N, C-alpha and C positions, 0 to 999 in steps of 0.2 A: 342679594348678590347676583350680578349679571353672569349669564353663562359664558364660559370661555370658548370663543369660536375655534381656537386652535385645538383645544381638548376635544370638542365635539367632532372636528374634522379627523383627529387622530383615531377616535373610537370608530368613526365611519370607515376609515381606511382599514382598520383591523378587522371590522365586520366583513368588509368586502373581500379582503384577502383570505379570511377564514372560509367564506363561501366559495371562493375560487379554488382553494386547496381541497375543500370538501368535494366540489364538483369533479376536480381532477382525480381524486381518490376513488370516487364513485365510478368514473369512466374506466379506471384501471381494474376495479373489482368486478365490473359487470361481466367481462368474458370469463373470469375465474368463477363467478357465481353460476354462469351458464354451464360451464364444464362440470361444476360440482353437482348441479341439478341433473345433468345427464349421466352422472355416475363415472366421470372420467378419472376420479381419484380413488375409485374402489379398488381394492386389492384383487389382482387377477387370480383365478383359480386354475392351478395346474393339475391336470388329471392324467391318468394312465389308462390306455386300452391295450390289453394283452390278448394273445392267442386269436388274432383276427383270421378268419377263414381265408384261404387263397381264392383267387379269381375263379378257378375251375370248380370250387366247392359250391354245391347248391345252397349252402348256408350263407354265402357272401351277399347275394341280393337281399336276403332276409335281414342281415345285419345292417345293410345300408338303409333299408326301409324303416327298420325299427329305431335306429339311433338318430337318423337325420329326418325322420318324418317324411321320407320320400314316398311317392305313390307310383304304382306300376300302371303303365298303359302299354299299348303295342302300336307299332307303326313301321313304316318303311322310309328310309332316307332316299330322297329323290333328287337332291342337288347339293353341290358344294361349290362356292365361289370365293375367290381370293382377290383382293384389290378393289379399290373404290369403283372403278368403271364397271367391273363385272357384277359387283354387289348391287349397285344402283340400277343397272340394266335388268338384273333378275327381279328386283322389286317392282320396277315399272312394268315389266312383262307380265308379272303375276297380277298386278292391279288391272292392266288393260284386258286381261282375260276373264276378270270377274264378271259373273252373270247375276249373282244374287246379293252377296254381302261382302263388305270389306271392314275388318276391324284392325285398328293399328294403335299400339301403345308404345310410347317412346319417352326418353328423357330429354334428348338434346336436338334442337333445331335452330338454325341461324339463317338470316337472309342471304340470298344468293341464288346461283344457277340451280343447285340441287333442290333447294326448297321450291323454286318456281316450277321445275320439272315435275316434282311430286304433286304440287297443287294442280297443275294442268291435267295430269293423268287422273287424279281424283275427280276433278270437275267434269271431265268427259264421261266418266263412269256414272257419276251422280245424275247427269243429264240423260243418260241411257236408262235410268231407273234403278240403279244399284243402290242398296241401302248401305250407308257409310257412317261409321262411328269412329271418331278419333279421340283417344285419351292421351293427352300430352302433359308432361310435367310443367307446372307453373313456373318453377325456377329455371329449368333448363331451356325453356322456349321463350324467355322473357324478352329477347332481343327482336323477336318478330313483331311487326306492327299490328295494331287492331285491324287495319285495312286488309291484311293478309288473311286473318281469320274470318272477317266479314265476307270476303270474296268466296270462301268455301261455304260458309253458312247460307249465303244467298242461293246456293244451288241445292239446299236441303241436307247438306252434310252436317251431322251433329258433332260438335266439338265440346269437350269438357276438359277442364284443367285440374290436374291432380294436385291436391293439397295447396290451394291458394292460401295466402297468409291470413290467419285468423287471430285477431288480437286476444280472443278468449283462450287460445291455446298456442301461444307464440313459439314454444319449443318444438312443436310438431313440424315447423317449416324446415327443420334440419333433416327430416326423414322424407326421402324422395322416391319416386318410382324410377328405377334404373333399367327397367326391362326394355327390350327392343323386339316387338312381337307383331308380325303381320299375318293376319288370318284371312284366307280367301275362300268364300262360299262354304265355309265349314268343312272344306275338303283338303286344304293345303295350309301349312304354316311355314313361315320363314323366321328364323331366330338367329341372332348374332349380337354384335357389339356396336355396329355403326349407327351414328345419329344421321339426321338429314342436314348435311352441312358441307360447304365447300372445303372445310378444313381437312377432310379426309383425302382430298386431292393433293395435299402437301403444299408447302409454301417455299419456293426457291429462295425468297428473300430471308427466310428463317433458317436456311441451310438444308432444307429437305431436298434430297436427290431423287426420291421416289414418293408415290402416294403413301399414306399411312398403312402400316401392316395390319390387315384385318381380314376376316372371313365371315361367311354366312352359310347356314345349313338349312335345307328344307326337308319337311317330312309330310307324309300322307298317312291316312289310316285313323284308327280310333283315338290316337294321341291328339289329333286336331280338335275333336270335340272336348276333350279334357282341358286343353289350353284355352279354348274359347270360353269355357266356364271360368277359368282364372281371369280372363279379360273382363267378363261380365261381373265378377265379384268386385273388382276395383271400379268398374263403371257404376255399379249400384252405390258404392261408398261415396261417389261424387254426385249422387242425386239423380243418376240416369235411370230410365225405365227399362226393365227387362221383360220382354214378351217372349216366353219360351216357345210359343207356337210360331212366332216369326223366325226364331233362330233355328228351329227344326233340327235339334241336336239328335240325330238319328243313330241308333246302334249300327256298328259296322263289324264285319267278320274279323275275328282276332286271329289272323294267320301269320302275322309278322313277328319280328323280334321284339322282346320286351324293352321298353324305354322307362327310365326312372326319373320322375320329375321332382325337383327340389325347389321350393319357392320360399326364400327367406323373406320375412317381413320384419318391420322395425321392432326390435326389442333392445333392452339395455344390457343383458348379460348372456342370454342363450343365443346360439347361432346354429341353425340347422345346416347352413352352408359350410361352416367350419368343420362340423362333425362329418359331413359327407366327404370332404377332402381328407380329413385325418384318417378315417377308416380306409379310404382308398389307398393312401400312402402306406399304411401298415400291412396291406394285403400284397404289396409289390414284391416280386422276386427278381426282376430284371431291370426295370427302368421306371423312373418317375420324371416325366417331362412336363413342365409347367410353363404356360404363357400367361403373363399378367402384367399390364403396364404399371399398375399401382401395387407393387409387391411390398407390403408392410406387414410381414407375418408376425403374429403374436407368439408367445413362448411355447404354447402347445403345438402350433404348426411347425415351428423351428425344431422342436424336440422330435416330432414325428419324422421330419426329413433327415435329421442327423441320425436317428435310429436306423432308418432305411439305408443310409449311406454306410453306416458301420457294418451292416449286413451284406455289403457289396453291391447294393443297388446303384445304378447309374442315375444320379439326380442332377437335373439341369433346370435352370430357370431362365426363360427368355423374357426380358423386360426392356424398359425404355432406357435410352442413353441421354446424352446432353440434348438430343433432338426430341424435345417433349413439350407438352402443354401445361405441365404442373411441376415446375422446378423444385418447389418446397417439398412435394411428395417424394421426389427422387432423393433429395438430401436426407429426409427422414428415413427412407427405405435403406439407404446406404449405411446408416448408423447401425442397422440390425444385421448386416451381412457377416460380421466378424466370425461368430461361431460356426456359421454355415460354410464359409470358404475354408476355414481351418479344418473342417471335417471332410473337405473334399467335394462339397457341393459346387457345381459350376454355375455362377451367376453371369449370364451372357447378355450384353447390352446391344440391342439392334442399332446399327449405325446410320443407315440411309435416311431414316425419317422416324416419325413417332410410331412406336409399337403399341397398338391398341387392342390386340386380339386376346381373348380369354379362353383358355383350354387347359385340360389336364389329360395326359396320356399315360396309362399305366400298363406296363408290360406289352404284350401283343393283343390284349383282349379287353381293354376297358378304356373308355373316354368320357369326358364330361365337358360340355361346352354350353355357353349361354352368356349371361350378362355380368356374372359375379367376378370381382377382383379378390385378391388376397390382402384385404385391408379392413380396418375397423368400420369404414363406411358401408362396405358390402356385407360385412358380418352382422352389424348391429343397427344400422340405420335405414338402409335402402330396401325397397321391394325389389328382389332379384328373382331370376328364373333360370335354372340350368336343367339340361337334359343329359342324363348319363346312360351309356349303353355299351354293349359288347359288339355292336354292329361292325362287321369287318370292313365295309366300305368307308365308314367314317374313320376308323383307325388308320386305314391306308392313306386316306386323304390328309389326315392330321400329321402322319409321319412325314409325308412329302413336304407339307407346310413347314414343319419344324426343321427338316433338313435344309431347305432353301433359306429359311430365316437365320438359322444358326451359322450358316456359311457367310452371312453378312453381318455377323456380330463379333464383338470383342468380349472375351470371357475374363472376368476379373480374377487376378491372383491375390493371394494373401499379402505379399509385399506391396502390391499396388493399393490394396485397401488400407494397409497401415500407413502408407505414404500420402494419403489424401490430405489436402491442405486444411489448416486450422479454420479458415473461413468457412469451408464446407462443413466441418464438424460442428461449428457453432450453429450454423443454419439448420443442420440436421437435428441437433438437440432441441432447438426451438420448434422445429417441425413435429417432433415426437410429442411435445407438450400439447400441441393443437391438432394431432393426427385425426381425432374424431370429427373435426370440422372441415377437413380438407376433401 
């Protein structure tokens, strides 16, 4: 019997369509499988912390250190800058004054004027004999050309990329370094939230009326040696050489105020940064002011804020408005505002431009600043670094920063939140599904 060509063709079409459907199904299941492997569908653990000591209680720092694995150092705040021009000028000035060493760790860099300025300052110092190490995130700096890095390396600057993609451990690529850390001569550190990018200058075509809202703080004293050690730790993990004689990490007199360093690193369930914030909130008697562009608080964080508000604490959150660089994060965040605004928490959206600053101000005597946001990425995926302190000068500077920013913000009311359009709600719910990836 001769084979039936039509029958053979029919079976072939069925086979092809089956493979096509299977491939489509695999593509749909791939992101879900990734989320499953990362623990995105794990039931969250709600826990309670009671009888937190007040800020004036000598037990409060011990609670912070014990629960959040924060470590104590000492130092003196030496500078506070707000706005792109002042922040970048402070960094360049610090670089140009370096005599011995420059260590810089960052997440984000893009081509443009700011990156070119940064490179020129580093090259000048390298040619003067200053030892320079750059640790930059592979994902966040991917838009810069090979030629950019080669021009730095040609002058002796060592560059290493944090967590380049490794096919042997592909899920690790979702865990980035989000720190912004500039160390000069082992004597000074500048820490904040700004990348090296023209984006921080604002884009009038995108509706920005001002540069991005941002600030930077500098410290001197023993804390610098401690933070240089944190830099060296990540440098070593990327295959760099650590010569402790070269780094000359010398003891310094501990005459300054205590600073508490919290460094979150990638985990699936535990977050030292979340614990730091929650303990701080529960110690508040007067105010909790939060600045976070990506404010996607989990149930424990929301519960702590609501509990504080129920006790009469002034709780305000300064975050991004429609002027932002991650719309889906904002949609996801807004889905979580309901119980907060109904409890009287003020969610204030900065209007002139993107709000990118990260800070917590508790009462009149506690502040925490650094790279961490209030979102799953900072809590569970990124390498972050925050400094918390009762330093009066920092508290005063942050208070002025908040006052000025809140005056330029619209605070969301409960009726406004209830009236948000269905299109925003749908995008927000989708954003919550994938919040660990954003």
